C-alpha positions as CSV (number, residue, x, y, z in Angstrom):
1,X,-0.1,0.2,-0.5
2,X,1.7,3.1,-1.3
3,X,-0.4,4.9,2.2
4,X,2.6,6.5,5.2
5,X,1.4,6.5,8.7
6,X,2.0,8.6,11.5
7,X,-0.1,7.6,14.9
8,X,0.0,9.6,18.3
9,X,-2.8,9.2,21.6
10,X,-5.6,10.6,20.8
11,X,-7.5,12.8,22.7
12,X,-10.7,12.6,22.6
13,X,-12.1,15.8,24.6
14,X,-10.4,18.1,21.9
15,X,-11.3,15.8,18.4
16,X,-15.2,14.6,19.3
17,X,-16.1,18.4,17.5
18,X,-14.9,16.2,14.6
19,X,-16.5,12.8,14.8
20,X,-18.0,11.5,11.7
21,X,-21.1,8.5,11.5
22,X,-19.4,6.3,9.0
23,X,-22.5,4.2,8.1
24,X,-20.8,2.7,4.4
25,X,-17.0,3.1,4.9
26,X,-15.1,3.9,1.6
27,X,-12.8,1.2,-0.1
28,X,-9.9,3.2,0.9
29,X,-10.8,2.9,4.8
30,X,-10.5,-0.7,4.6
31,X,-7.6,-0.9,2.7
32,X,-6.4,0.6,5.7
33,X,-8.0,-1.4,8.5
34,X,-6.9,-4.3,6.5
35,X,-3.3,-3.0,6.5
36,X,-3.3,-2.1,10.3
37,X,-5.4,-5.3,11.1
38,X,-2.7,-7.7,13.8
39,X,-2.0,-3.7,15.0
40,X,-4.5,-1.2,15.2
41,X,-7.9,-1.3,14.6
42,X,-9.4,1.2,12.9
43,X,-12.8,2.3,14.1
44,X,-13.9,5.6,12.6
45,X,-12.7,8.9,10.4
46,X,-12.5,12.4,12.2
47,X,-11.7,14.6,9.3
48,X,-9.1,15.4,5.7
49,X,-7.7,17.6,5.3
50,X,-5.1,18.6,2.5
51,X,-1.8,16.8,3.2
52,X,-4.5,13.7,4.0
53,X,-6.6,11.7,6.2
54,X,-7.2,11.3,10.1
55,X,-9.1,8.3,11.1
56,X,-9.3,7.0,15.0
57,X,-7.8,3.5,16.3
58,X,-7.3,1.2,18.9
59,X,-3.8,0.4,19.3
60,X,-4.5,-2.9,19.7
61,X,-1.2,-4.5,22.5
62,X,-1.4,-0.8,24.4
63,X,-5.0,-1.0,24.7
64,X,-5.9,2.4,24.1
65,X,-6.5,5.4,21.9
66,X,-4.9,6.7,18.5
67,X,-4.9,8.9,15.8
68,X,-3.7,6.7,12.8
69,X,-3.2,10.3,9.7
70,X,-2.6,8.8,6.0
71,X,-1.3,10.6,3.5
72,X,-2.9,10.1,0.2
73,X,-1.1,8.2,-2.5
74,X,-1.0,10.7,-4.9
75,X,1.3,12.6,-2.4
76,X,3.0,10.2,-1.0
77,X,5.1,10.1,-4.3
78,X,5.7,14.0,-4.1
79,X,9.1,13.9,-2.3
80,X,8.7,17.3,-1.0
81,X,5.2,16.3,0.8
82,X,6.3,13.0,2.4
83,X,9.0,15.9,3.5
84,X,6.0,17.7,4.9
85,X,3.6,15.1,6.6
86,X,7.7,14.2,8.3
87,X,7.5,17.2,9.5
88,X,4.6,17.8,10.6
89,X,4.0,14.4,13.0
90,X,7.4,15.3,14.2
91,X,5.8,17.7,15.8
92,X,2.9,16.7,16.4
93,X,5.0,14.4,18.2
94,X,6.7,16.4,20.7
95,X,3.5,17.6,21.9
96,X,2.2,16.9,25.9
97,X,-1.0,15.5,25.4
């Protein structure tokens, strides 16, 4: 799969306004769910932006909620987009939750 993911602990209070009800999972949701099986249990999409899609998932081993941001395939092939995505992931990982 051509996606790059960034995972960080999920803060439900901050993200509660971004929850979207998923009634029919999209093909990209199902593909990501299959790719993460055994490590994360993908629950729902939280939001979309210029640099990707953010999902709520459950870390199976640590038994905690996490947010997973996915860089779309069309951006994953762009070096500048990948670098920006990684910079944002590093900054987000440094935040205290």
